[in-house]
C-alpha positions in Angstrom: -11.8 9.2 -27.6 -10.6 7.0 -24.7 -13.0 6.6 -21.8 -10.1 6.7 -19.3 -6.7 8.3 -19.1 -4.4 6.1 -17.1 -1.0 7.3 -15.8 1.6 4.5 -15.9 4.6 4.8 -13.7 6.8 1.6 -14.0 9.5 3.0 -11.7 12.7 1.1 -10.9 14.0 -2.4 -11.1 11.4 -5.1 -11.5 8.7 -2.4 -11.6 9.3 -2.4 -15.4 9.1 -6.2 -15.6 5.8 -6.5 -13.7 4.2 -3.5 -15.4 4.8 -5.1 -18.8 3.0 -8.2 -17.5 0.0 -6.2 -16.3 -0.3 -4.6 -19.7 -0.5 -8.0 -21.3 -3.4 -8.9 -19.1 -5.2 -5.6 -19.5 -4.9 -5.8 -23.3 -6.5 -9.3 -23.2 -9.3 -8.3 -21.0 -10.2 -5.5 -23.5 -9.3 -2.5 -21.4 -7.1 -1.1 -24.1 -10.1 -0.2 -26.1 -11.3 2.2 -23.3 -7.9 3.5 -22.0 -5.2 5.9 -23.1 -2.0 5.1 -21.2 0.3 8.0 -20.4 3.8 7.0 -19.1 5.5 9.1 -16.5 8.8 9.5 -14.7 9.4 8.4 -11.2 12.1 6.6 -9.2 15.7 6.5 -8.2 17.3 7.7 -11.5 15.3 10.9 -11.3 16.5 11.4 -7.7 20.1 10.8 -8.7 20.1 13.1 -11.7 17.4 15.7 -10.8 17.2 15.6 -7.0 13.6 14.6 -7.1 12.3 11.0 -7.5 8.8 12.5 -8.2 9.3 15.3 -10.6 6.8 18.1 -10.8 6.0 17.1 -14.4 4.8 13.7 -13.2 2.5 15.3 -10.6 1.0 17.4 -13.3 0.5 14.3 -15.5 -1.4 12.6 -12.7 -3.7 15.6 -12.3 -4.8 15.1 -15.9 -5.6 11.4 -15.5 -8.3 9.2 -14.0 -6.1 6.7 -12.2 -2.5 5.5 -11.9 -0.8 2.2 -12.2 2.4 2.3 -10.2 5.2 -0.3 -10.4 8.0 -0.3 -7.8 10.8 2.1 -6.8 14.1 1.9 -5.0 14.2 3.8 -1.7 17.1 4.3 0.7 17.7 6.1 4.0 18.4 9.9 3.8 22.1 9.7 4.2 22.6 6.9 1.7 20.4 8.7 -0.8 22.5 11.9 -0.5 25.7 10.0 -1.5 24.1 8.8 -4.7 23.3 12.2 -6.1 25.3 13.1 -9.2 28.3 15.5 -8.3 26.5 18.6 -9.7 23.7 18.1 -7.1 25.9 17.3 -4.1 25.6 19.8 -1.2 22.7 21.6 -2.8 20.2 20.9 0.0 18.2 18.1 -1.8 16.5 15.7 0.7 15.1 12.4 -0.4 11.4 11.9 0.2 9.4 8.8 -0.6 7.4 9.3 -3.8 4.6 7.1 -2.9 4.1 8.8 0.5 4.1 12.1 -1.3 1.5 10.9 -3.7 -0.7 9.8 -0.9 -0.4 13.2 0.8 -0.7 15.3 -2.4 -3.9 13.6 -3.6 -5.3 12.8 -0.2 -5.4 9.1 -0.9 -6.5 8.3 2.6 -7.5 4.6 2.0 -4.8 2.0 1.6 -6.8 -1.0 0.5 -4.9 -4.3 0.8 -6.7 -7.6 -0.1 -5.1 -10.8 1.2 -6.7 -13.7 -0.5 -5.4 -17.3 -0.6 -5.5 -18.9 -4.0 -5.9 -22.7 -3.8 -3.0 -24.4 -5.4 -0.5 -21.9 -4.2 2.2 -23.9 -2.4 3.1 -20.9 -0.3 -0.3 -20.5 1.3 -0.5 -20.7 5.1 -4.0 -22.1 4.5 -6.4 -22.0 1.6 -9.4 -20.3 3.3 -7.9 -16.9 4.1 -9.8 -14.1 2.5 -9.5 -10.8 4.3 -9.1 -7.1 3.4 -7.1 -4.5 5.3 -8.0 -0.8 5.4 -5.0 1.1 6.4 -5.2 4.8 7.1 -2.9 6.3 4.5 -2.2 10.0 5.3 -1.8 10.5 9.0 -0.2 8.7 12.0 3.5 8.1 12.1 3.8 8.6 8.3 2.5 12.2 8.4 6.1 13.3 8.2 6.1 15.5 11.3 9.5 14.7 12.7 12.4 16.5 14.5 16.1 15.7 14.7 17.6 17.6 16.3 14.7 18.7 18.4 14.4 22.5 18.7 14.3 24.0 22.2 10.9 25.5 21.5 9.5 22.0 20.7 11.1 20.6 23.9 9.6 23.4 26.0 6.1 22.9 24.6 6.2 19.2 25.2 7.6 19.6 28.7 4.9 22.2 29.6 2.2 19.9 28.5 3.3 16.4 29.4 4.9 15.3 32.7 6.2 12.2 30.8 8.6 14.6 28.9 10.4 15.5 32.1 12.8 12.6 31.9 14.0 14.0 28.6 14.5 17.6 29.7 18.2 17.2 30.3 18.8 15.5 27.0 20.4 17.9 24.4 18.2 18.5 21.4 20.9 17.1 19.1 20.7 13.8 20.9 16.9 13.5 20.6 14.7 12.4 17.7 10.9 12.8 17.7 8.3 11.4 15.3 4.8 12.6 15.9 1.8 10.1 15.7 -0.9 12.5 14.5 -4.6 11.4 14.3 -7.6 13.6 13.5 -11.3 12.8 14.1 -11.9 13.2 10.4 -9.0 10.9 9.5 -10.2 8.2 11.9 -13.8 8.4 10.9 -13.3 8.3 7.2 -11.1 5.2 7.2 -13.4 3.5 9.7 -16.5 4.3 7.5 -14.6 3.0 4.4 -14.0 -0.3 6.2 -17.6 -0.6 7.5 -19.0 0.3 4.1 -17.0 -2.4 2.4 -18.1 -5.0 4.9 -21.7 -4.1 4.6 -21.6 -4.0 0.8 -20.0 -7.4 0.6 -22.1 -9.0 3.4 -19.1 -9.6 5.6 -19.4 -10.5 9.3 -17.1 -8.2 11.0 -14.7 -5.2 11.1 -11.8 -5.5 13.4 -10.1 -2.3 14.7 -6.4 -3.0 15.2 -4.8 -0.5 17.6 -3.1 -0.2 21.0 -5.4 2.0 23.2 -4.2 0.5 26.5 -0.8 2.1 25.9 -1.1 4.7 23.2 -4.2 6.1 24.9 -4.8 9.3 23.0 -4.4 8.4 19.4 -5.4 4.7 19.4 -8.0 5.7 22.0 -9.6 8.2 19.5 -9.7 5.6 16.8 -11.5 3.0 19.0 -13.9 5.6 20.4 -15.0 6.7 17.0 -15.4 3.0 15.9 -17.7 2.3 18.8 -19.7 5.4 18.0 -20.4 4.6 14.3 -20.6 0.8 14.5 -24.3 0.7 15.3 -25.1 2.4 12.0 -23.7 -0.7 10.2 -25.6 -3.5 11.9 -25.4 -6.5 11.4 -21.7 -6.0 10.8 -20.0 -6.6 14.1 -17.3 -4.4 15.6 -14.3 -6.4 16.9 -11.4 -4.7 18.7 -7.9 -6.0 19.3 -4.4 -4.8 20.2 -2.0 -4.9 17.3 0.4 -7.3 19.0 -2.4 -9.7 19.7 -3.6 -9.3 16.1 -0.3 -10.5 14.9 -0.7 -13.7 17.0 -4.3 -14.2 16.0 -3.6 -13.8 12.3 -1.0 -16.6 12.5 -3.4 -18.8 14.6 -6.8 -18.1 13.1 -6.6 -15.9 10.0 -9.8 -17.4 8.5 -11.8 -15.8 11.3 -11.3 -12.3 10.0 -13.1 -10.4 7.2 -12.0 -6.7 7.4 -9.2 -5.2 9.4 -8.8 -1.4 9.9 -5.8 0.3 11.4 -3.7 3.4 11.5 -0.8 3.9 9.1 2.0 2.1 10.8 0.0 -0.7 12.3 -1.8 -1.2 9.0 1.5 -1.4 7.2 2.8 -4.1 9.6 -0.3 -6.3 9.7 -0.8 -6.1 5.9 2.7 -7.5 5.3 2.1 -10.2 7.8 -1.2 -11.1 6.1 0.4 -11.1 2.7 2.9 -13.7 3.9 0.0 -15.9 4.9 -1.2 -16.0 1.3 2.2 -16.5 -0.4 4.2 -13.4 0.2 4.5 -10.0 -1.4 4.4 -11.5 -4.8 0.6 -11.8 -4.2 0.1 -8.5 -2.4 -1.7 -5.7 -4.3 -2.9 -2.4 -2.9 -5.0 0.6 -3.9 -4.2 4.1 -2.6 -7.7 5.6 -2.9 -9.1 9.1 -2.3 -12.4 10.7 -3.1 -11.4 11.4 -6.8 -8.2 9.5 -7.6 -6.5 6.2 -7.1 -3.0 4.9 -7.4 -2.7 1.1 -7.6 0.5 -0.8 -7.0 2.0 -4.1 -5.8 3.4 -3.7 -2.3 6.8 -5.3 -3.1 9.9 -3.4 -3.7 12.0 -2.9 -6.8 14.4 -5.9 -6.2 17.2 -4.3 -8.3 19.2 -7.6 -8.5 16.3 -9.1 -10.6 15.7 -6.1 -12.8 15.3 -7.0 -16.4 15.6 -10.7 -15.8 11.8 -11.2 -15.9 12.1 -13.6 -13.0 9.7 -12.3 -10.4 6.1 -13.2 -9.8 3.8 -10.5 -11.5 0.6 -11.6 -9.6 0.7 -8.6 -7.2 1.0 -6.1 -10.1 -1.8 -7.9 -12.1 -4.0 -7.9 -9.1 -3.3 -4.2 -8.6 -4.5 -3.6 -12.2 -7.6 -5.7 -11.2 -8.2 -3.4 -8.2 -8.0 -0.4 -10.5 -10.6 -1.8 -12.9 -12.9 -2.6 -10.0 -12.5 1.0 -8.6 -13.3 2.4 -12.1 -16.5 0.4 -12.2 -15.2 -2.1 -14.7 -16.3 -5.0 -12.5 -16.7 -7.7 -15.2 -13.2 -7.1 -16.4 -11.9 -7.1 -12.8 -13.6 -10.4 -12.1 -12.3 -11.9 -15.3 -8.7 -11.2 -14.2 -9.3 -12.5 -10.7 -10.8 -15.7 -12.1 -7.9 -16.1 -14.5 -5.3 -15.7 -11.8 -7.1 -18.3 -9.7 -7.2 -20.8 -12.6 -3.5 -20.5 -13.4 -2.4 -20.9 -9.8 -4.8 -23.8 -9.2 -3.5 -25.7 -12.3 0.1 -25.2 -11.2 1.5 -25.7 -14.7 3.1 -22.3 -15.0 5.0 -21.1 -11.9 7.6 -18.5 -11.3 10.7 -19.2 -9.2 9.1 -18.3 -5.9 6.4 -20.9 -6.5 9.0 -23.6 -7.2 8.9 -23.2 -11.0 11.1 -21.8 -13.7 8.7 -19.8 -15.8 9.3 -16.2 -16.5 7.3 -13.1 -15.5 6.0 -12.8 -19.0 5.1 -16.5 -19.4 3.1 -16.3 -16.2 1.3 -13.2 -17.4 0.5 -14.8 -20.8 -0.8 -17.8 -19.0 -3.2 -15.6 -17.1 -4.2 -13.7 -20.3 -5.0 -17.0 -22.0 -7.5 -17.8 -19.3 -9.5 -14.7 -20.0 
């Protein structure tokens, strides 16, 4: 009987290409002996033909597994998505929702863990000594999905009664307003902050930097910073650093090697993690783990790149590193380290390179080169 049940959701476009590559590496590292892989349905085709890119059968599948490997999916704005439904589903009230955001909410995957490590030999590195980790709150903030357009009169009244800043919008008709709510809770702030501090302490890292904007967004960012200051003394000698998100963007470009762990709310974490990814070679090197108390979904952060689908052209490193994150989370640390070391060796040698690295090797050739190093 397999030790682990792993849901595998390749998704759309190059999601299938990179997932195949990750499987090559997982087989070589010996994880196949411990795992039963169960493939599931997710992505654009299921939206078009069923009106749901994350079918209920896939949610039930995930509930019966220990972790999930997720590839990539196509995602489009609401109006564009509506137009691509098959004729039988047009006008039936289906509304497109991001599958990965739904998974984060459904399974309370409140940690979005995004390592950004420079591999020496990568011609796309900003510099070789970058090695930082971003903890992004994954279930609240602007991505909580509490939005209004048009804005109901009752919502406008409540806001006007409780905020003088709303007065300038009182005369604006509800159908000319759009509101997205940035919702923080004390629980949500504390648990993502503790996750960041725990990681820093366990790995003997110098600092945790809280990336927010409390001088302007006083209540939500203010809550995050207040809680960080309250719990930081428990994690000495790890230092608490604070910075505004706009300044953080500047400092990451100027001195990225100075930082160890960054922690931020959902939107800010999304932005600075993509910036950080570019410093170490781009989204082809950016893996992430969506982690809760009892479940984890591991994915590359790049999109589905439909124009490259099936060409086996793209860099699979992010997907392979996502598999490595999964192994580490499952406690298979020797296997995880073997994959990380193999990736480092292949990039350092520079003999096998995908197109983004200036080479002409395929996705599969790159994955096999990594497998051969294990």
